C-alpha distance (Angstrom), angle and dihedral (degrees) to the residues before:
residue distance angle dihedral
M1 . . .
K2 3.81 . .
V3 3.83 120.3 .
S4 3.73 135.9 174.6
Q5 3.81 119.4 -121.4
N6 3.88 90.5 -141.4
W7 3.78 88.8 57.1
L8 3.75 90.9 47.8
K9 3.86 90.7 50.6
N10 3.85 89.5 60.5
L11 3.86 86.9 59.4
V12 3.73 106.3 34.9
E13 3.82 138.2 19.8
I14 3.89 109.4 -107.6
T15 3.74 112.4 -160.2
S16 3.80 100.2 169.1
T17 3.85 136.0 68.2
P18 3.71 119.3 -92.3
E19 3.80 90.7 -109.3
D20 3.79 93.3 53.1
L21 3.80 92.0 44.7
S22 3.80 89.2 52.6
E23 3.72 91.2 54.7
K24 3.83 94.3 47.6
L25 3.83 91.5 48.6
S26 3.81 90.5 48.5
I27 3.78 91.7 50.4
G28 3.78 90.8 44.6
G29 3.77 92.8 58.3
F30 3.84 101.4 -91.7
E31 3.76 101.6 102.0
V32 3.80 113.4 -151.3
E33 3.83 103.0 -141.9
S34 3.82 93.0 -176.7
L35 3.87 138.7 3.6
E36 3.87 112.2 -152.3
D37 3.83 120.6 -160.9
C38 3.82 103.6 -149.1
S39 3.84 92.6 -160.3
E40 3.77 93.7 55.1
N41 3.84 94.0 95.5
V42 3.81 92.7 52.7
N43 3.82 101.5 43.5
G44 3.76 107.5 136.9
V45 3.89 92.8 21.9
V46 3.78 113.5 120.8
L47 3.82 141.7 176.2
G48 3.81 112.6 -88.5
K49 3.78 140.2 173.9
V50 3.81 123.0 -139.4
L51 3.92 105.7 -131.6
S52 3.84 100.0 178.4
V53 3.79 139.9 -1.6
L54 3.80 123.6 -154.8
K55 3.73 128.7 180.0
H56 3.88 114.3 -109.0
E57 3.76 109.6 -117.5
G58 3.85 92.5 -144.3
S59 3.82 95.8 52.0
D60 3.83 139.3 38.5
K61 3.87 93.4 -146.6
L62 3.73 104.8 40.0
S63 3.82 125.6 85.0
I64 3.78 132.7 -162.8
C65 3.81 108.7 -132.0
Q66 3.80 129.9 -169.5
V67 3.79 107.2 -147.1
D68 3.86 129.3 -167.9
I69 3.87 114.0 -150.6
G70 3.77 95.5 166.9
N71 3.76 98.9 -86.7
S72 3.73 126.9 121.2
K73 3.88 90.1 -106.5
N74 3.71 124.1 49.7
L75 3.81 120.7 -128.6
Q76 3.83 123.0 -116.7
I77 3.80 108.0 -142.8
I78 3.78 130.0 179.9
C79 3.87 109.8 -138.8
G80 3.75 130.4 -178.3
A81 3.85 100.4 -172.2
H82 3.76 117.1 124.1
N83 3.79 93.1 -139.3
I84 3.78 97.9 54.8
K85 3.86 112.2 123.4
P86 3.84 138.4 150.1
N87 3.84 124.0 -79.3
I88 3.68 98.4 26.5
Y89 3.81 129.8 124.9
V90 3.74 117.7 -122.3
Y91 3.85 145.9 167.5
V92 3.77 111.3 -100.6
A93 3.79 124.1 -162.5
T94 3.81 106.3 -149.2
V95 3.80 128.6 -148.7
G96 3.85 108.3 -68.8
A97 3.86 95.5 24.3
K98 3.85 113.4 131.3
L99 3.80 116.5 -147.2
N100 3.75 102.8 -157.4
A101 3.83 93.8 -173.8
V102 3.85 90.1 68.1
D103 3.81 96.4 22.6
L104 3.86 93.1 -121.0
T105 3.83 131.2 140.5
I106 3.77 112.8 -155.2
K107 3.83 114.7 -123.4
R108 3.84 137.2 167.8
S109 3.75 101.4 -93.2
E110 3.82 138.0 169.9
I111 3.93 112.6 -125.1
R112 3.85 112.3 -168.4
G113 3.73 93.2 -24.0
V114 3.88 96.4 -45.9
M115 3.74 123.9 103.7
S116 3.79 118.3 -123.1
E117 3.83 121.5 -160.2
G118 3.79 104.5 -169.7
M119 3.78 143.6 -21.9
I120 3.81 134.6 -89.7
C121 3.80 106.6 -139.4
S122 3.73 141.2 -143.6
L123 3.78 121.1 -149.4
Q124 3.79 89.2 -109.6
E125 3.86 87.9 59.8
L126 3.74 89.0 49.9
G127 3.77 93.0 54.0
L128 3.77 94.3 -113.5
E129 3.83 102.1 109.4
D130 3.77 134.8 30.0
S131 3.76 93.5 -127.5
S132 3.87 138.2 5.1
E133 3.80 130.3 -166.6
G134 3.77 92.4 -149.8
I135 3.83 146.0 -26.3
E136 3.81 117.0 -37.4
I137 3.78 112.6 -102.6
I138 3.79 109.8 -153.2
D139 3.77 118.9 -134.7
E140 3.76 106.5 -103.4
D141 3.85 95.8 -135.5
L142 3.86 87.5 56.3
A143 3.74 93.7 44.7
L144 3.82 93.7 50.3
K145 3.81 90.2 57.9
H146 3.81 88.6 66.9
E147 3.77 136.8 49.9
L148 3.80 122.2 -110.5
G149 3.77 109.4 -92.2
T150 3.80 92.7 34.6
P151 3.98 109.1 147.2
G152 3.79 109.7 -96.2
S153 3.82 89.8 -129.4
D154 3.82 87.2 71.7
L155 3.77 93.5 56.1
L156 3.73 93.9 41.1
E157 3.79 92.6 46.1
L158 3.83 90.8 -123.6
N159 3.74 99.4 136.2
D160 3.68 90.8 110.0
F161 3.89 139.8 104.3
I162 3.80 125.8 -136.8
Y163 3.91 116.9 -146.0
D164 3.81 116.0 -152.6
L165 3.73 104.3 -158.5
A166 3.86 127.7 -168.3
I167 3.81 103.3 -140.2
T168 3.83 114.0 -158.2
A169 3.86 121.7 -139.2
N170 3.87 92.9 -107.9
R171 3.90 92.5 58.3
P172 3.73 108.1 59.5
D173 3.77 87.8 155.9
G174 3.78 87.0 73.6
M175 3.80 89.0 69.6
S176 3.76 90.8 75.7
V177 3.77 131.3 64.6
I178 3.84 90.4 -133.4
G179 3.92 88.1 55.4
I180 3.87 90.8 49.7
A181 3.78 90.4 47.2
R182 3.80 91.4 51.0
E183 3.85 89.4 50.6
I184 3.87 90.7 49.8
S185 3.78 88.8 49.9
A186 3.75 91.2 52.3
L187 3.82 92.7 47.1
L188 3.82 95.9 46.4
E189 3.83 96.8 30.6
S190 3.76 89.0 -128.9
N191 3.81 135.6 143.4
L192 3.82 127.0 -81.8
N193 3.75 125.4 -141.4
F194 3.85 106.5 -173.0
P195 3.88 120.3 178.5
E196 3.73 115.0 -101.3
L197 3.73 127.7 -138.2
S198 3.90 106.4 -104.7
H199 3.83 94.7 -165.8
K200 3.79 134.8 13.2
Y201 3.79 125.1 -151.4
N202 3.75 139.4 -142.6
I203 3.85 114.7 -85.7
H204 3.82 119.8 -146.8
V205 3.79 122.2 -171.6
L206 3.76 113.9 -136.5
K207 3.70 110.2 -139.4
G208 3.91 101.7 179.0
I209 3.76 97.5 48.7
K210 3.77 114.7 123.4
L211 3.79 113.9 -136.6
C212 3.79 131.1 174.9
P213 3.80 105.3 -113.6
E214 3.89 91.3 -147.1
A215 3.83 91.5 55.6
I216 3.85 98.7 35.3
G217 3.73 107.4 39.1
S218 3.81 130.4 172.9
N219 3.76 91.8 -80.5
C220 3.83 93.1 45.9
I221 3.81 131.7 81.9
Y222 3.79 142.5 -158.0
T223 3.71 125.4 -156.7
I224 3.82 134.0 177.9
S225 3.77 128.5 -178.1
C226 3.75 131.6 -173.3
I227 3.83 114.9 -140.7
D228 3.85 123.1 -177.0
G229 3.71 129.6 -171.2
V230 3.85 101.1 48.6
N231 3.80 126.5 132.6
G232 3.76 122.0 -142.2
E233 3.74 92.9 -160.6
K234 3.86 92.6 65.6
L235 3.79 112.7 106.1
S236 3.81 123.8 -146.9
P237 3.75 122.2 -95.4
N238 3.83 115.4 -106.3
W239 3.76 94.8 -105.1
L240 3.78 92.2 57.2
K241 3.79 94.6 41.5
D242 3.83 90.0 48.6
R243 3.79 92.1 53.5
I244 3.71 101.0 49.0
E245 3.80 94.2 39.9
K246 3.81 91.9 54.1
S247 3.88 86.7 51.8
G248 3.82 88.8 56.0
I249 3.81 102.5 -100.9
K250 3.78 120.8 122.2
S251 3.83 118.2 -125.0
I252 3.79 113.7 -118.7
N253 3.89 109.3 162.1
L254 3.80 136.3 -39.2
L255 3.78 97.1 -87.8
V256 3.85 95.9 51.2
D257 3.72 92.4 37.9
L258 3.82 91.9 55.1
T259 3.95 92.4 53.6
N260 3.86 86.9 50.1
Y261 3.83 91.8 47.7
I262 3.84 90.3 52.5
L263 3.84 88.1 49.8
L264 3.75 90.6 54.9
E265 3.77 100.1 37.0
Q266 3.81 98.4 41.9
G267 3.83 101.8 19.8
Q268 3.87 87.6 -125.8
P269 3.84 112.4 124.7
L270 3.82 114.1 -140.5
H271 3.80 132.4 -174.5
A272 3.83 131.0 -157.0
F273 3.88 121.2 -149.6
D274 3.84 120.1 -164.4
K275 3.79 104.2 -114.8
D276 3.74 96.2 -149.3
K277 3.81 93.2 49.3
L278 3.78 88.7 52.1
S279 3.81 90.7 51.9
N280 3.75 91.5 49.9
L281 3.82 90.4 48.7
I282 3.79 96.9 54.1
G283 3.81 95.7 31.9
K284 3.83 97.5 -121.1
E285 3.83 142.7 62.8
V286 3.74 105.6 -65.4
S287 3.78 120.5 -126.5
P288 3.91 133.1 -173.1
E289 3.84 89.9 -105.5
D290 3.87 89.1 61.5
F291 3.79 91.6 69.9
S292 3.89 122.6 90.6
V293 3.74 142.5 162.2
R294 3.81 120.0 -133.2
K295 3.76 143.0 142.3
G296 3.72 120.3 -81.9
K297 3.81 124.0 -101.8
D298 3.78 125.9 -129.2
N299 3.77 94.4 -120.5
E300 3.84 95.3 51.9
S301 3.79 133.3 93.2
L302 3.78 134.7 179.5
I303 3.77 130.8 -158.2
C304 3.88 106.7 -139.0
L305 3.78 136.4 -157.7
D306 3.70 91.3 -88.0
G307 3.82 90.1 64.2
K308 3.76 92.4 -112.3
E309 3.91 126.1 123.6
Y310 3.69 113.8 -133.0
D311 3.83 124.4 -161.9
L312 3.80 110.2 -133.7
N313 3.80 131.4 -139.1
D314 3.81 140.3 163.6
N315 3.87 92.2 -78.4
I316 3.76 88.2 64.2
T317 3.87 121.0 76.8
V318 3.83 115.0 -150.2
I319 3.78 139.6 -167.6
T320 3.77 110.7 -131.7
C321 3.79 136.1 -170.0
C322 3.82 111.0 -153.2
D323 3.87 85.9 -12.4
K324 3.85 91.7 -56.0
P325 3.84 113.9 123.4
V326 3.78 112.9 -116.6
A327 3.86 100.7 162.8
I328 3.77 144.0 7.7
A329 3.83 99.5 -112.3
G330 3.78 111.4 -108.6
V331 3.78 95.6 -7.0
I332 3.79 116.1 64.5
G333 3.80 139.2 -18.0
G334 3.88 127.6 -120.9
L335 3.81 118.5 -99.5
E336 3.85 93.7 -138.6
T337 3.81 93.0 65.0
S338 3.68 99.2 33.1
V339 3.86 128.5 130.3
T340 3.82 112.9 -98.1
N341 3.85 135.1 164.3
T342 3.91 89.2 -81.7
T343 3.81 92.5 59.3
S344 3.80 114.9 121.1
S345 3.84 101.4 159.3
I346 3.82 130.9 32.2
Y347 3.71 143.1 -170.6
L348 3.71 109.2 -137.8
E349 3.80 115.6 -151.4
G350 3.82 124.8 -161.6
A351 3.77 121.4 172.3
V352 3.85 148.1 151.5
F353 3.70 114.2 -138.1
N354 3.81 132.5 -170.2
P355 3.86 104.8 -85.6
V356 3.87 92.0 -136.6
T357 3.90 92.4 59.1
I358 3.78 92.1 48.5
R359 3.83 89.9 48.9
K360 3.81 90.0 52.3
S361 3.73 93.5 46.3
S362 3.88 92.6 48.4
K363 3.80 91.3 48.0
A364 3.82 93.0 46.1
V365 3.88 94.6 53.0
G366 3.79 93.6 36.3
I367 3.80 98.2 -126.7
R368 3.84 133.4 109.2
T369 3.84 117.5 -161.7
E370 3.83 134.9 -176.1
S371 3.82 87.4 -100.3
S372 3.81 96.7 48.4
S373 3.89 91.8 47.8
R374 3.82 89.0 58.4
F375 3.72 97.0 44.8
E376 3.82 91.4 47.7
K377 3.81 91.7 55.0
G378 3.82 90.3 48.0
I379 3.80 129.5 -110.5
S380 3.77 130.8 -155.6
S381 3.83 120.2 -103.0
K382 3.73 89.5 -150.0
N383 3.80 89.8 77.1
T384 3.83 97.9 47.0
I385 3.77 100.0 87.5
S386 3.81 93.6 44.9
A387 3.86 90.7 48.2
V388 3.89 89.0 51.7
T389 3.71 88.5 47.8
R390 3.85 90.9 50.3
A391 3.77 89.5 52.9
I392 3.86 94.3 51.0
N393 3.87 87.9 48.2
L394 3.72 89.2 57.7
L395 3.88 92.3 45.6
E396 3.80 88.6 54.4
E397 3.67 90.8 57.8
Y398 3.88 92.7 60.2
F399 3.86 103.0 25.9
S400 3.72 135.9 47.7
I401 3.81 97.6 -122.2
N402 3.82 129.8 157.1
S403 3.82 116.7 -121.3
P404 3.81 104.9 -83.7
I405 3.78 129.3 -147.3
I406 3.81 117.2 -114.9
N407 3.78 104.6 -137.1
T408 3.88 110.2 -157.1
S409 3.75 135.4 -177.4
N410 3.79 93.0 -135.1
L411 3.79 140.8 -11.3
I412 3.83 113.2 -107.0
S413 3.76 115.2 -139.1
N414 3.77 113.1 -117.2
E415 3.78 92.0 -160.9
D416 3.78 111.2 133.4
I417 3.78 121.3 -115.0
F418 3.75 111.1 -144.3
I419 3.82 127.0 -145.5
K420 3.81 119.6 -152.7
L421 3.83 108.9 -121.0
R422 3.84 115.9 -172.9
R423 3.70 122.1 -155.8
N424 3.87 94.9 -146.7
R425 3.72 91.3 48.8
I426 3.80 90.1 56.8
H427 3.79 93.7 50.8
K428 3.81 92.3 45.1
I429 3.81 96.6 51.6
L430 3.90 98.5 37.4
G431 3.73 100.3 32.5
P432 3.83 125.3 -160.3
L433 3.80 127.1 -27.6
I434 3.81 117.3 -118.8
I435 3.77 113.4 -118.5
N436 3.83 129.2 -172.3
D437 3.93 95.8 5.3
Q438 3.86 95.4 -49.2
Y439 3.81 95.7 -50.3
E440 3.81 90.9 108.9
K441 3.72 131.5 32.8
R442 3.77 134.1 -172.9
N443 3.82 144.2 164.0
L444 3.71 122.7 -103.4
S445 3.74 113.4 -85.3
D446 3.81 122.0 -125.2
N447 3.81 91.2 -115.7
E448 3.91 90.8 56.4
I449 3.81 90.5 50.4
V450 3.82 93.0 47.6
D451 3.83 92.5 43.9
K452 3.82 94.3 53.0
L453 3.77 96.1 46.1
T454 3.79 91.8 46.1
L455 3.75 89.1 53.1
I456 3.79 89.9 63.7
G457 3.72 93.2 47.5
C458 3.73 102.8 -95.7
T459 3.80 123.6 148.0
L460 3.77 115.0 -141.7
K461 3.86 131.8 -159.8
N462 3.78 117.5 -162.1
K463 3.80 114.9 -120.8
E464 3.83 133.7 170.9
Y465 3.81 92.4 -104.3
G466 3.77 93.9 42.5
W467 3.82 124.7 -79.7
D468 3.79 146.5 -29.2
V469 3.78 105.8 -131.0
A470 3.75 126.4 -154.7
V471 3.88 114.8 -164.4
I472 3.76 125.6 -148.4
P473 3.86 115.3 -107.2
N474 3.78 97.7 -107.6
R475 3.77 91.1 57.6
S476 3.89 95.1 42.5
H477 3.81 92.5 99.0
D478 3.84 91.5 54.8
L479 3.78 106.8 33.5
I480 3.80 105.1 53.4
R481 3.93 102.8 126.8
E482 3.75 139.6 48.1
I483 3.85 91.7 -109.0
D484 3.80 89.9 55.2
L485 3.71 91.6 58.3
I486 3.84 91.0 45.6
E487 3.84 88.1 53.3
E488 3.79 90.5 52.3
I489 3.77 91.7 52.5
A490 3.80 91.4 49.4
R491 3.81 89.9 47.4
L492 3.76 96.0 52.1
I493 3.83 95.2 41.4
G494 3.79 90.0 48.6
Y495 3.82 124.6 -102.6
D496 3.88 89.3 -126.9
R497 3.68 92.7 63.0
F498 3.83 97.2 64.8
D499 3.78 122.1 88.0
L500 3.85 120.6 -108.9
K501 3.82 114.1 -92.7
L502 3.71 107.3 -165.4
P503 3.84 120.7 167.3
N504 3.78 113.8 -90.8
P505 3.11 122.3 -110.7
I506 3.82 97.3 30.1
K507 3.77 112.1 -144.2
P508 3.81 119.5 -159.4
G509 3.71 111.6 -109.6
K510 3.81 124.3 -120.9
L511 3.65 138.6 168.8
S512 3.77 117.8 -96.7
S513 3.81 121.7 -128.5
E514 3.78 91.1 -99.9
Q515 3.78 91.7 53.3
L516 3.83 92.2 47.2
A517 3.76 89.5 50.0
L518 3.82 91.3 49.1
R519 3.75 89.1 51.7
K520 3.78 90.7 50.9
V521 3.83 88.8 52.1
K522 3.80 92.4 53.3
N523 3.71 93.4 46.8
G524 3.86 91.3 46.5
F525 3.78 90.3 56.9
I526 3.76 94.3 44.2
E527 3.82 92.7 48.6
N528 3.78 88.7 53.3
G529 3.79 96.4 53.9
F530 3.78 103.2 -89.5
N531 3.74 126.1 135.7
E532 3.83 120.7 -142.5
V533 3.81 114.4 -128.0
L534 3.76 134.3 -171.6
S535 3.82 119.4 -149.4
Y536 3.78 129.7 -171.9
S537 3.87 117.1 -91.4
L538 3.83 91.5 -147.6
V539 3.76 117.8 79.6
P540 3.93 136.0 169.6
E541 3.77 120.8 -91.2
D542 3.77 106.4 -93.4
N543 3.79 99.8 149.0
E544 3.79 138.0 20.1
K545 3.75 95.5 -116.1
L546 3.82 92.5 70.2
I547 3.80 117.7 100.5
K548 3.75 111.7 -115.8
I549 3.77 120.0 -141.9
S550 3.83 117.6 -132.5
N551 3.90 100.0 -130.8
P552 3.82 108.7 30.7
L553 3.80 117.8 -178.8
L554 3.81 92.3 -153.6
L555 3.86 135.8 12.7
E556 3.84 86.4 -121.9
T557 3.87 89.9 61.3
S558 3.81 99.6 37.4
C559 3.91 100.9 113.7
L560 3.73 140.7 46.3
R561 3.79 113.9 -111.5
D562 3.86 120.3 -113.0
S563 3.87 93.2 -166.8
I564 3.72 141.6 20.8
W565 3.70 104.8 -152.1
K566 3.76 96.3 91.2
E567 3.82 92.1 58.3
H568 3.78 90.0 48.4
L569 3.72 92.4 49.1
E570 3.78 89.7 53.5
I571 3.87 90.3 50.2
V572 3.80 89.7 53.5
N573 3.78 92.3 46.7
R574 3.84 89.6 53.0
N575 3.80 89.5 50.8
I576 3.82 90.8 50.0
K577 3.81 91.1 49.8
A578 3.78 89.6 50.8
G579 3.77 90.5 56.2
Q580 3.84 100.1 -103.4
A581 3.74 113.7 157.1
S582 3.87 92.8 -152.4
C583 3.77 141.3 12.4
Y584 3.83 125.3 -166.4
I585 3.76 113.1 177.2
F586 3.87 137.3 161.4
E587 3.80 135.8 -176.9
I588 3.75 134.7 -170.8
G589 3.75 106.7 -151.1
N590 3.76 146.1 134.4
V591 3.85 129.7 -91.1
F592 3.74 125.8 -168.0
Q593 3.82 130.7 -143.2
M594 3.81 135.9 178.1
K595 3.78 112.1 -139.8
T596 3.75 120.0 136.7
E597 3.81 83.8 -31.4
F598 3.75 140.5 -0.7
I599 3.84 109.3 -66.4
Q600 3.90 123.3 -166.4
E601 3.74 112.5 -166.7
E602 3.81 129.3 -175.5
V603 3.78 113.4 -137.3
L604 3.77 139.9 -176.6
N605 3.91 105.9 -135.7
G606 3.69 130.6 174.7
A607 3.86 149.0 150.2
I608 3.83 134.0 -138.7
Y609 3.79 123.1 -158.9
G610 3.80 129.1 165.6
N611 3.73 133.2 -0.2
K612 3.76 119.7 -78.9
K613 3.85 104.9 -142.1
F614 3.81 127.5 149.6
G615 3.86 91.4 -167.6
K616 3.79 99.5 73.8
W617 3.80 88.9 160.3
I618 3.82 90.0 74.9
N619 3.86 88.8 67.2
S620 3.81 95.0 35.3
G621 3.80 89.2 -102.9
K622 3.84 93.8 -58.0
D623 3.80 123.2 132.7
S624 3.83 114.5 -122.4
D625 3.80 124.7 -162.0
L626 3.79 118.7 -129.4
N627 3.80 116.4 -108.1
Y628 3.82 119.3 -128.3
Y629 3.77 94.4 -94.0
Q630 3.82 93.3 49.4
A631 3.70 92.1 50.4
R632 3.80 92.8 44.5
G633 3.84 86.4 52.6
K634 3.84 91.3 56.3
L635 3.85 88.9 58.9
K636 3.82 91.6 46.0
E637 3.85 91.1 50.7
A638 3.83 90.4 49.8
L639 3.78 91.9 52.0
S640 3.80 97.4 39.7
S641 3.81 94.2 101.6
L642 3.84 91.8 68.9
N643 3.79 94.9 65.8
I644 3.81 94.0 -137.6
K645 3.71 132.8 133.2
I646 3.80 118.2 -123.1
E647 3.82 116.7 -168.4
D648 3.86 122.6 -154.7
K649 3.80 119.9 -142.2
P650 3.87 117.3 -175.1
T651 3.81 115.5 -116.9
D652 3.77 138.8 173.8
S653 3.76 96.4 -173.6
I654 3.96 96.6 98.4
D655 3.78 105.5 89.3
F656 3.88 98.2 -157.3
L657 3.87 93.9 50.7
H658 3.83 132.3 74.1
P659 3.91 107.3 -86.6
G660 3.80 90.9 -140.1
R661 3.74 101.2 37.9
T662 3.85 102.5 47.8
A663 3.78 131.4 96.3
K664 3.82 135.3 -172.5
L665 3.73 110.8 -127.0
V666 3.90 112.1 -130.7
I667 3.82 123.5 -162.8
E668 3.86 117.3 -175.1
G669 3.72 91.2 -18.3
K670 3.85 95.4 -51.0
D671 3.81 127.2 115.7
T672 3.77 100.2 -114.6
G673 3.79 106.5 168.7
Y674 3.69 143.7 -56.8
F675 3.79 143.2 -89.9
G676 3.86 123.7 -162.3
E677 3.76 154.0 127.5
I678 3.77 120.1 -87.2
H679 3.84 113.9 -94.7
P680 3.80 115.2 -97.4
K681 3.82 91.0 -126.3
L682 3.78 90.8 64.1
L683 3.83 87.5 53.6
L684 3.81 90.5 52.2
E685 3.77 92.3 49.2
K686 3.74 90.9 48.7
K687 3.82 92.6 -121.1
S688 3.78 85.4 124.5
L689 3.79 117.4 34.8
K690 3.78 97.4 -162.0
K691 3.87 138.7 11.4
V692 3.72 106.4 -69.4
Y693 3.79 131.6 -178.3
L694 3.83 118.2 -141.4
F695 3.82 130.4 -163.7
N696 3.76 136.2 -172.5
I697 3.85 127.4 -177.9
N698 3.74 128.4 175.9
V699 3.79 107.0 -118.5
S700 3.75 96.9 -150.5
N701 3.87 91.7 56.6
L702 3.71 92.8 43.2
L703 3.87 95.2 50.5
G704 3.86 92.6 40.5
A705 3.68 92.5 56.6
S706 3.80 97.1 43.7
T707 3.80 96.1 46.5
R708 3.86 95.6 52.6
K709 3.81 110.3 124.6
N710 3.81 93.0 -110.8
K711 3.74 92.6 49.9
W712 3.81 103.4 34.9
I713 3.90 101.0 45.5
P714 3.80 110.8 61.7
I715 3.78 114.6 -121.9
Y716 3.82 111.5 -154.9
K717 3.83 116.2 -147.5
Q718 3.69 127.3 -165.7
Y719 3.80 115.0 -98.4
P720 3.88 108.4 -105.8
I721 3.77 113.8 -104.0
V722 3.84 96.6 -168.5
P723 3.75 126.3 67.2
K724 3.76 125.6 -106.3
M725 3.80 125.1 -123.1
E726 3.95 119.1 -135.5
R727 3.70 129.8 -157.5
D728 3.85 127.3 179.0
I729 3.83 124.7 -144.9
N730 3.70 129.1 -170.9
F731 3.84 128.4 -160.9
V732 3.79 137.8 167.8
F733 3.74 107.8 -129.0
S734 3.76 134.1 -174.9
K735 3.83 110.7 -104.6
K736 3.77 91.0 -123.0
F737 3.85 90.7 74.9
L738 3.87 116.7 84.0
I739 3.73 121.4 -134.0
S740 3.79 89.3 -126.2
E741 3.79 89.3 58.5
I742 3.88 91.1 51.7
T743 3.79 96.1 46.4
S744 3.77 90.9 46.6
Q745 3.83 91.5 54.2
I746 3.90 89.5 48.6
R747 3.82 92.6 51.8
K748 3.87 90.6 49.5
T749 3.80 92.7 53.5
G750 3.86 95.3 39.7
K751 3.81 94.2 61.0
N752 3.85 120.0 178.1
L753 3.81 101.0 -16.1
L754 3.72 95.4 53.3
E755 3.87 106.8 89.1
E756 3.87 105.6 172.3
V757 3.72 141.5 7.6
N758 3.79 118.3 -160.8
L759 3.82 133.4 176.7
L760 3.79 105.8 -122.0
D761 3.72 105.2 176.8
V762 3.82 144.9 2.6
F763 3.76 119.2 -154.0
E764 3.80 132.0 178.9
D765 3.80 125.3 -169.4
A766 3.80 134.4 170.8
K767 3.78 90.4 -122.7
F768 3.82 89.9 64.5
G769 3.81 91.9 56.6
D770 3.70 129.4 -120.2
D771 3.81 92.2 -76.9
H772 3.72 100.6 52.0
I773 3.80 135.5 67.8
S774 3.90 137.8 -177.2
Y775 3.78 120.5 -117.1
T776 3.82 123.2 -173.1
F777 3.83 116.0 -158.8
R778 3.81 128.4 -168.9
L779 3.72 114.8 -144.3
S780 3.83 118.4 -158.9
Y781 3.87 119.7 -158.0
R782 3.72 128.7 -169.6
D783 3.84 140.9 162.8
K784 3.83 115.0 -152.2
D785 3.84 92.4 -143.1
K786 3.88 106.3 40.7
T787 3.74 146.5 16.4
L788 3.79 109.6 -92.8
L789 3.76 124.7 -122.6
D790 3.76 126.0 -154.0
S791 3.81 90.9 -105.7
D792 3.84 89.7 58.2
I793 3.73 93.9 62.0
S794 3.80 104.7 27.2
S795 3.75 96.0 92.6
I796 3.76 94.1 44.4
H797 3.85 91.2 47.1
S798 3.80 91.6 49.3
N799 3.78 90.9 48.3
I800 3.84 89.3 53.8
I801 3.80 93.0 52.2
S802 3.81 94.6 47.3
N803 3.81 91.1 44.8
I804 3.88 90.8 52.8
E805 3.76 92.5 45.4
K806 3.86 90.0 52.0
C807 3.80 99.8 43.2
F808 3.82 96.8 42.1
N809 3.86 100.5 32.0
T810 3.81 93.9 -123.5
K811 3.72 141.5 120.4
L812 3.85 134.3 -128.7
R813 3.75 111.8 -101.0
N814 3.73 118.1 -132.9
């Protein structure tokens, strides 16, 4: 939002410098992104009078001018303009002046043997016009009001500053000059001088008008007013043109400029339709009842003010006249019914639409306008009729119009809604003010509280507990709770003036076991070559199971994700397209599911692609993919610092993973996630460009298992002083049995003397059959007190063999 300081001075008393005011506005919540000095381009340019003009002997086009700028000595200036002549008033750039528009610094210089001591300027050279045919000749009546040598900025009315404010979504009042003026009044504690309505008009409620309930809700309004006797050829006065152009809006004609002026001043967008063009469009005399608001249809289109034709659909809300689209509601008007220099009657529209519908329309057509940005932030319908009245008041000043009727969809109640504000709550939250450099402290007085809230337009009623506070309409979207009012008080008093309120006693902070474990996990992945990524939690709606958010900014971010693997697959694909030979990534993030209730779950997700090897000469420079076991080993190494056991159980129930190369990950008997190779169908569909391994682990289960006392606190054991005894056993098993099941059975039978069970060898042979495989296990026995003999373990070893044969229907191989 750009606003001129001269305009603000007409509305509020400004007692500080532009720089100080910029700082106060930024601290107060309206960040000043830039402060532009309008006179900067004409510094050193003064009013001068050409006394004489002589032809330059060395040139047919140049003239030698004697110019009076109010000094004791006249200036001699060489000028090549065709319209130079004696006894005219001109703008003179003196020596040292810098003309930024033409990137020129004025110096004393010799031109074809004659000294020149300045430059007579055109408006183009002053940066005020795109092109000029000659020097600017100042109107004599204007020049005579000033002394020679007066700065050009005074004559050009450029002694002004333009504030470019960044307005946040929660402060729609900042999208109006009146709102900014009220903020300045509150910050500087100065007086306001808002324009008053000179004349009010009859209001008629339209009962038959058709309005889309999604766009015009109970807290919205639609007004339309017929105004005859205007003239589209009439241009805006200088004051109006100056204000809107300094706010970044191009002046067109008085009718259009006044609607833009109300948009800037009041924050209420208005739109003017040409009445005669509307009548030609619908084939009859147009009336207020002919207007309606509805959703666009797929077979419709509309040529808008920017000259482009837009295809309509049900995401776009349109204004219609006899069901023919004439504007995209709240965004842009139609070209066919726009105001031009032939306009003699208009229909003036003022409305408040549902912000969501305007956001959808703006997104669908791909444009964002001054109007749509205000509707999207939300404006109050209580100000609409007064803003329309203000516009008609201004039209009456320049045109001979009859008092029109303001037709409205409904009458908005002006009844105040009061917010309960408790005195003790203010003191408890804000604490005491610091007085006299911390030697004295006190709570806010009632007068200070009332004064600050009154400055922002609030009305207060005294109560025993404090006050009942009514908020002005243009702050009703922001100030809705008691805490909002308390924040306003603190903001206007100054946060730095309050005493510190730290909890007592203050306990030193430290990381919990879960936080330390999570940090170990992240470090483990990074140390093993993984990169941590962060993907967006909001995704497009691609299935009905996703949880929709109520106020999406974009269709692409309208739902909460229920998985992360798709985003990771896209990251891997981008790396592959960029020529990367490998990509190891992980992320700890939240997924959201709707079961009997909303569930938010934190997961560790990741992807593994390629083989990170520096020694490419080993493979003759060729890249080789990891096999399943190598990739699974990368995950095991990354999690090795947690000292927990993760079991793998084959599964084919995950539809996006390879049915023969996927396992469920089990921790302490609970299904905790999965690890597997991408499904071949995704490779065929080009959704995955290479073979990728994906993994997912529930963070809660992972941290819960790793931080148990017996896992988290190291237990130191005495190093064994006696040797162990090892025995190997070999069986042919059915492939349906998992190695974890076999080793678990061996441990149960081995009891105390069995120290370790390791898989030593896996062997397949055709004579075993397709469904069988040979496993060799090495069993380690040890007694902590003595060296074992064969006789000590023979019975245990025999029990293990017989138990394996019985449980798994197999025989010991010789």
